C-alpha positions in Angstrom: -15.8 -17.5 -2.9 -12.7 -18.2 -5.0 -8.9 -18.0 -4.3 -7.3 -15.2 -6.3 -4.3 -17.1 -7.8 -2.1 -14.3 -8.9 -2.2 -12.1 -5.8 -0.1 -12.6 -2.7 -0.3 -11.3 0.8 2.9 -9.4 1.8 3.9 -8.2 5.3 6.7 -6.0 6.6 7.3 -6.9 10.2 8.7 -4.1 12.2 10.6 -5.3 15.3 12.6 -2.6 17.2 15.9 -3.5 15.6 14.5 -3.4 12.0 12.8 0.0 12.6 16.0 1.4 14.1 18.1 0.2 11.2 15.7 1.6 8.6 15.4 5.0 10.3 19.1 5.2 10.7 20.2 4.0 7.2 17.2 4.4 5.1 16.0 1.8 2.6 18.3 0.8 -0.3 18.1 3.3 -3.1 19.3 2.1 -6.5 19.3 5.1 -8.8 18.0 8.7 -9.1 16.9 11.3 -6.7 13.4 11.0 -5.5 11.2 13.0 -3.0 8.5 11.3 -1.0 5.5 13.0 0.7 3.1 11.5 3.2 -0.5 12.7 3.6 -1.9 11.5 6.9 -5.5 10.1 7.2 -7.9 12.8 8.4 -5.3 15.6 7.8 -5.7 16.2 4.1 -7.0 19.5 2.8 -9.6 19.5 0.0 -6.9 20.6 -2.5 -4.6 17.7 -1.5 -7.4 15.2 -2.0 -8.2 16.6 -5.4 -4.5 16.5 -6.3 -4.1 12.8 -5.2 -7.2 11.7 -7.1 -6.0 13.6 -10.2 -2.6 11.8 -10.0 -4.3 8.4 -9.5 -6.5 9.0 -12.6 -3.5 9.9 -14.7 -1.8 6.6 -13.8 -4.8 4.4 -13.8 -7.6 6.0 -15.8 -11.1 6.5 -14.5 -12.7 3.4 -13.0 -15.3 2.5 -10.3 -12.7 2.5 -7.6 -11.9 6.1 -8.1 -15.2 7.4 -6.6 -14.7 5.1 -3.6 -11.1 6.4 -3.2 -12.4 10.0 -3.4 -14.9 9.3 -0.6 -12.2 7.6 1.6 -9.9 10.5 1.2 -12.5 13.2 1.9 -13.8 11.3 5.0 -10.3 10.9 6.4 -10.3 7.1 6.2 -7.1 6.8 4.2 -3.8 8.6 3.8 -1.4 8.5 0.9 2.3 8.5 0.1 3.5 10.0 -3.2 7.0 9.8 -4.8 8.2 12.1 -7.5 11.5 13.0 -9.2 13.3 15.8 -7.4 13.7 17.8 -10.6 10.1 17.7 -11.8 6.7 17.2 -10.2 5.5 14.2 -12.1 4.5 11.4 -9.7 6.5 8.2 -10.1 4.4 6.1 -7.7 1.8 6.4 -5.0 0.0 4.4 -2.5 -3.1 4.8 -0.2 -3.1 3.3 3.3 -5.3 2.8 6.3 -3.4 3.8 9.5 -5.9 2.5 12.1 -6.0 -1.1 11.1 -6.2 -3.5 14.1 -6.0 -7.2 14.5 -6.1 -9.5 17.6 -2.7 -10.9 16.7 -0.8 -7.8 15.7 -2.5 -4.8 17.4 -2.3 -1.6 15.4 -0.8 -2.0 11.9 -0.9 -0.1 8.6 -2.8 -1.6 5.7 -1.8 -0.5 2.2 -5.1 -0.3 0.2 -3.9 0.6 -3.3 -0.5 1.0 -5.0 0.3 2.3 -8.5 3.4 3.1 -10.5 4.0 5.2 -13.6 4.9 3.0 -16.5 7.2 5.8 -17.8 9.6 5.4 -14.8 9.4 1.7 -14.1 12.8 0.4 -15.1 15.0 2.7 -13.0 12.9 4.5 -10.5 10.3 2.0 -9.3 12.7 0.1 -6.9 13.7 3.4 -5.4 10.1 4.6 -5.3 8.9 1.5 -3.5 11.7 2.0 -1.0 10.8 5.6 -0.5 7.1 4.9 -0.1 7.7 2.1 2.5 10.4 4.2 4.2 7.7 6.8 4.9 5.3 4.1 6.2 8.1 2.8 8.5 8.5 6.3 9.9 4.8 6.5 10.5 4.7 3.0 12.0 7.4 4.0 14.4 5.5 7.2 15.4 2.2 5.5 16.1 3.6 2.2 17.5 2.4 -0.1 14.7 4.4 -3.2 14.3 3.3 -4.4 10.8 2.6 -3.1 7.4 0.5 -5.4 5.2 -0.7 -5.4 1.6 -2.0 -7.5 -1.2 -0.5 -7.1 -4.7 -0.5 -8.8 -8.1 3.3 -8.8 -8.7 2.9 -10.6 -12.0 1.9 -7.2 -13.4 5.3 -5.7 -12.6 8.6 -7.3 -13.4 11.0 -7.9 -10.5 8.3 -6.9 -7.9 9.1 -10.0 -5.8 12.8 -9.1 -5.6 12.1 -5.5 -4.9 9.8 -6.4 -2.0 12.4 -8.8 -0.5 15.0 -6.0 -0.9 13.0 -3.8 1.6 12.6 -6.8 4.0 9.0 -7.8 3.2 7.8 -11.3 3.6 5.6 -13.1 1.0 3.1 -14.6 3.5 1.4 -16.6 0.6 4.7 -18.4 0.0 6.1 -18.6 3.5 2.9 -19.5 5.5 0.7 -20.7 2.6 -1.8 -17.8 3.1 -4.3 -17.3 0.2 -6.4 -14.4 -0.9 -10.1 -15.0 -1.3 -12.6 -12.7 -2.9 -16.4 -12.9 -3.0 -19.0 -10.5 -4.4 -22.1 -9.2 -2.5 -24.5 -11.8 -3.9 -22.1 -14.7 -2.9 -21.8 -13.2 0.6 -25.6 -12.8 1.0 -26.1 -16.4 -0.2 -23.6 -17.7 2.3 -25.4 -15.8 5.1 -28.7 -17.2 4.0 -27.5 -20.8 3.8 -25.8 -20.7 7.1 -28.7 -19.0 8.9 -26.6 -16.1 10.1 -28.6 -13.0 10.7 -26.9 -9.6 10.8 
């Protein structure tokens, strides 16, 4: 099991004052007019799931995670937020999230599973798109009583991501509290269980 050095754990903590401020004033928008749409887990039609997968493939290509994502959408385990320009339907950014994420410390929270941005729109629209996506998640958090939104992201792949995240009030937990991201594959996990004598 190894630390993933370039990924950080981010968290948006939603106390009552912060939620009220965001719902009243919105999140900072820097340029352009964008429209965001939220697709709730378990409420997507078959056509909506197909549309979301198509948009994801256009931004990221076909990979092994696409079939897993398709399954999660069809079984109602994840929802999505998309952002597109008001004047044309091309998607600027999208994310997929779990709305029923629980922890002993936080209670119910929202966990962002995947996030993607169109490279064509990055310079001007991505700060706005991130604000629009997380604005939708804050609205959902308020509706379901969730107090945190968490995600892991490799911000080295996108310029200014750190500043954009701080602009929406997110906290870099890796930097602030020295949290680290660990990854292991199935064989490493099985080996660990065998050597410790844990039986599942």
